[in-house]
OpenMM code with the backbone's topology and positions (N, CA, C; nanometers):
from openmm import Vec3, app, unit

residues = "UNK UNK UNK UNK UNK UNK UNK UNK UNK UNK UNK UNK UNK UNK UNK UNK UNK UNK UNK UNK UNK UNK UNK UNK UNK UNK UNK UNK UNK UNK UNK UNK UNK UNK UNK UNK UNK UNK UNK UNK UNK UNK UNK UNK UNK UNK UNK UNK UNK UNK UNK UNK UNK UNK".split()
positions = [
    Vec3(15.1637, 7.5981, 8.0749),
    Vec3(15.0551, 7.6948, 8.0840),
    Vec3(15.0019, 7.7028, 8.2267),
    Vec3(14.9775, 7.5890, 8.2900),
    Vec3(14.9243, 7.5907, 8.4258),
    Vec3(15.0274, 7.6459, 8.5244),
    Vec3(15.1554, 7.6220, 8.4979),
    Vec3(15.2595, 7.6777, 8.5841),
    Vec3(15.2599, 7.8306, 8.5772),
    Vec3(15.2478, 7.8834, 8.4580),
    Vec3(15.2444, 8.0282, 8.4427),
    Vec3(15.1224, 8.0859, 8.5141),
    Vec3(15.0081, 8.0183, 8.5010),
    Vec3(14.8854, 8.0658, 8.5637),
    Vec3(14.8963, 8.0647, 8.7154),
    Vec3(14.9523, 7.9601, 8.7720),
    Vec3(14.9655, 7.9538, 8.9178),
    Vec3(15.0678, 8.0549, 8.9681),
    Vec3(15.1731, 8.0781, 8.8932),
    Vec3(15.2737, 8.1757, 8.9350),
    Vec3(15.2220, 8.3197, 8.9261),
    Vec3(15.1284, 8.3436, 8.8378),
    Vec3(15.0756, 8.4781, 8.8168),
    Vec3(14.9266, 8.4857, 8.8494),
    Vec3(14.8821, 8.4086, 8.9460),
    Vec3(14.7392, 8.4010, 8.9771),
    Vec3(14.6851, 8.5357, 9.0248),
    Vec3(14.7593, 8.6083, 9.1030),
    Vec3(14.7122, 8.7373, 9.1525),
    Vec3(14.6868, 8.8351, 9.0409),
    Vec3(14.7814, 8.8488, 8.9521),
    Vec3(14.7658, 8.9423, 8.8402),
    Vec3(14.6591, 8.8931, 8.7435),
    Vec3(14.6516, 8.7633, 8.7202),
    Vec3(14.5500, 8.7081, 8.6307),
    Vec3(14.4107, 8.7333, 8.6864),
    Vec3(14.3916, 8.7113, 8.8163),
    Vec3(14.2627, 8.7364, 8.8789),
    Vec3(14.2267, 8.8834, 8.8756),
    Vec3(14.3233, 8.9691, 8.9029),
    Vec3(14.2998, 9.1131, 8.8988),
    Vec3(14.2552, 9.1567, 8.7600),
    Vec3(14.3252, 9.1130, 8.6575),
    Vec3(14.2891, 9.1500, 8.5210),
    Vec3(14.1533, 9.0943, 8.4809),
    Vec3(14.1247, 8.9714, 8.5231),
    Vec3(13.9957, 8.9100, 8.4902),
    Vec3(13.8805, 8.9878, 8.5536),
    Vec3(13.8877, 9.0114, 8.6847),
    Vec3(13.7779, 9.0794, 8.7529),
    Vec3(13.7662, 9.2263, 8.7130),
    Vec3(13.8771, 9.2916, 8.6846),
    Vec3(13.8716, 9.4287, 8.6351),
    Vec3(13.8046, 9.4330, 8.4987),
    Vec3(13.8373, 9.3370, 8.4127),
    Vec3(13.7743, 9.3300, 8.2803),
    Vec3(13.6243, 9.3071, 8.2925),
    Vec3(13.5844, 9.2177, 8.3809),
    Vec3(13.4417, 9.1924, 8.4019),
    Vec3(13.3735, 9.3189, 8.4535),
    Vec3(13.4354, 9.3880, 8.5465),
    Vec3(13.3794, 9.5125, 8.6006),
    Vec3(13.3605, 9.6164, 8.4907),
    Vec3(13.4601, 9.6331, 8.4060),
    Vec3(13.4512, 9.7322, 8.2979),
    Vec3(13.3408, 9.6937, 8.1995),
    Vec3(13.3320, 9.5663, 8.1643),
    Vec3(13.2295, 9.5210, 8.0695),
    Vec3(13.0898, 9.5424, 8.1267),
    Vec3(13.0694, 9.5072, 8.2526),
    Vec3(12.9384, 9.5254, 8.3157),
    Vec3(12.9052, 9.6737, 8.3275),
    Vec3(13.0030, 9.7560, 8.3610),
    Vec3(12.9794, 9.9000, 8.3722),
    Vec3(12.9398, 9.9605, 8.2377),
    Vec3(13.0109, 9.9245, 8.1337),
    Vec3(12.9792, 9.9763, 8.0003),
    Vec3(12.8412, 9.9280, 7.9585),
    Vec3(12.8086, 9.8019, 7.9866),
    Vec3(12.6775, 9.7485, 7.9495),
    Vec3(12.5654, 9.8184, 8.0263),
    Vec3(12.5863, 9.8450, 8.1540),
    Vec3(12.4815, 9.9051, 8.2366),
    Vec3(12.4599, 10.0522, 8.2041),
    Vec3(12.5635, 10.1234, 8.1665),
    Vec3(12.5527, 10.2671, 8.1441),
    Vec3(12.5500, 10.3051, 7.9974),
    Vec3(12.5216, 10.2117, 7.9097),
    Vec3(12.5110, 10.2458, 7.7678),
    Vec3(12.3853, 10.3291, 7.7466),
    Vec3(12.3857, 10.4185, 7.6493),
    Vec3(12.2717, 10.5089, 7.6290),
    Vec3(12.1402, 10.4360, 7.6003),
    Vec3(12.1451, 10.3239, 7.5326),
    Vec3(12.0208, 10.2545, 7.4993),
    Vec3(11.9571, 10.1862, 7.6202),
    Vec3(12.0272, 10.1765, 7.7328),
    Vec3(11.9728, 10.1138, 7.8528),
    Vec3(11.8989, 10.2136, 7.9413),
    Vec3(11.8996, 10.3394, 7.9057),
    Vec3(11.8392, 10.4413, 7.9915),
    Vec3(11.6899, 10.4176, 8.0115),
    Vec3(11.6191, 10.3815, 7.9075),
    Vec3(11.4747, 10.3584, 7.9195),
    Vec3(11.4462, 10.2418, 8.0136),
    Vec3(11.5229, 10.1374, 8.0053),
    Vec3(11.5043, 10.0223, 8.0939),
    Vec3(11.5354, 10.0591, 8.2384),
    Vec3(11.6413, 10.1345, 8.2593),
    Vec3(11.6786, 10.1752, 8.3952),
    Vec3(11.5727, 10.2681, 8.4526),
    Vec3(11.5223, 10.3605, 8.3718),
    Vec3(11.4176, 10.4513, 8.4177),
    Vec3(11.2912, 10.3748, 8.4558),
    Vec3(11.2594, 10.2688, 8.3855),
    Vec3(11.1397, 10.1902, 8.4153),
    Vec3(11.1540, 10.1144, 8.5464),
    Vec3(11.2759, 10.0797, 8.5836),
    Vec3(11.2985, 9.9988, 8.7042),
    Vec3(11.3332, 10.0804, 8.8284),
    Vec3(11.3460, 10.2094, 8.8178),
    Vec3(11.3978, 10.2860, 8.9317),
    Vec3(11.3003, 10.2966, 9.0482),
    Vec3(11.1711, 10.2794, 9.0261),
    Vec3(11.0745, 10.2904, 9.1344),
    Vec3(11.0286, 10.1550, 9.1884),
    Vec3(11.0907, 10.0471, 9.1485),
    Vec3(11.0498, 9.9146, 9.1950),
    Vec3(11.0501, 9.9040, 9.3475),
    Vec3(11.1509, 9.9518, 9.4195),
    Vec3(11.1479, 9.9376, 9.5654),
    Vec3(11.0361, 10.0180, 9.6318),
    Vec3(10.9834, 10.1188, 9.5652),
    Vec3(10.8826, 10.2041, 9.6249),
    Vec3(10.7394, 10.1587, 9.5952),
    Vec3(10.7231, 10.0676, 9.5005),
    Vec3(10.5901, 10.0181, 9.4682),
    Vec3(10.5398, 9.9275, 9.5789),
    Vec3(10.4105, 9.9305, 9.6057),
    Vec3(10.3582, 9.8371, 9.7063),
    Vec3(10.3722, 9.6938, 9.6566),
    Vec3(10.4070, 9.6064, 9.7467),
    Vec3(10.4282, 9.4675, 9.7070),
    Vec3(10.2947, 9.3992, 9.6820),
    Vec3(10.2979, 9.3070, 9.5883),
    Vec3(10.1788, 9.2293, 9.5571),
    Vec3(10.2056, 9.0839, 9.5944),
    Vec3(10.1138, 9.0245, 9.6609),
    Vec3(10.1259, 8.8840, 9.6952),
    Vec3(10.0308, 8.8043, 9.6080),
    Vec3(10.0364, 8.6757, 9.6180),
    Vec3(9.9488, 8.5903, 9.5377),
    Vec3(9.8030, 8.6155, 9.5730),
    Vec3(9.7743, 8.6423, 9.7005),
    Vec3(9.6378, 8.6656, 9.7442),
    Vec3(9.5820, 8.7974, 9.6890),
    Vec3(9.6702, 8.8975, 9.6652),
    Vec3(9.6264, 9.0269, 9.6164),
    Vec3(9.5834, 9.0237, 9.4701),
    Vec3(9.6330, 8.9306, 9.3962),
    Vec3(9.6043, 8.9245, 9.2530),
    Vec3(9.4745, 8.8605, 9.2294),
] * unit.nanometer
topology = app.Topology()
chain = topology.addChain("A")
for resn in residues:
    res = topology.addResidue(resn, chain)
    for name in ("N", "CA", "C"):
        topology.addAtom(name, app.Element.getBySymbol(name[0]), res)
């Protein structure tokens, strides 16, 4: 098993990372995530709050 993995490490890594990319993409762009994404889209534009401001 380890011999096969070392001989095919490039293809195994490609398939692994492509699979992770597809899973993360599907999870991020699922219809039920739209409300969460909409709530977070203005985070960089909000004024920052520090401990002293609270």
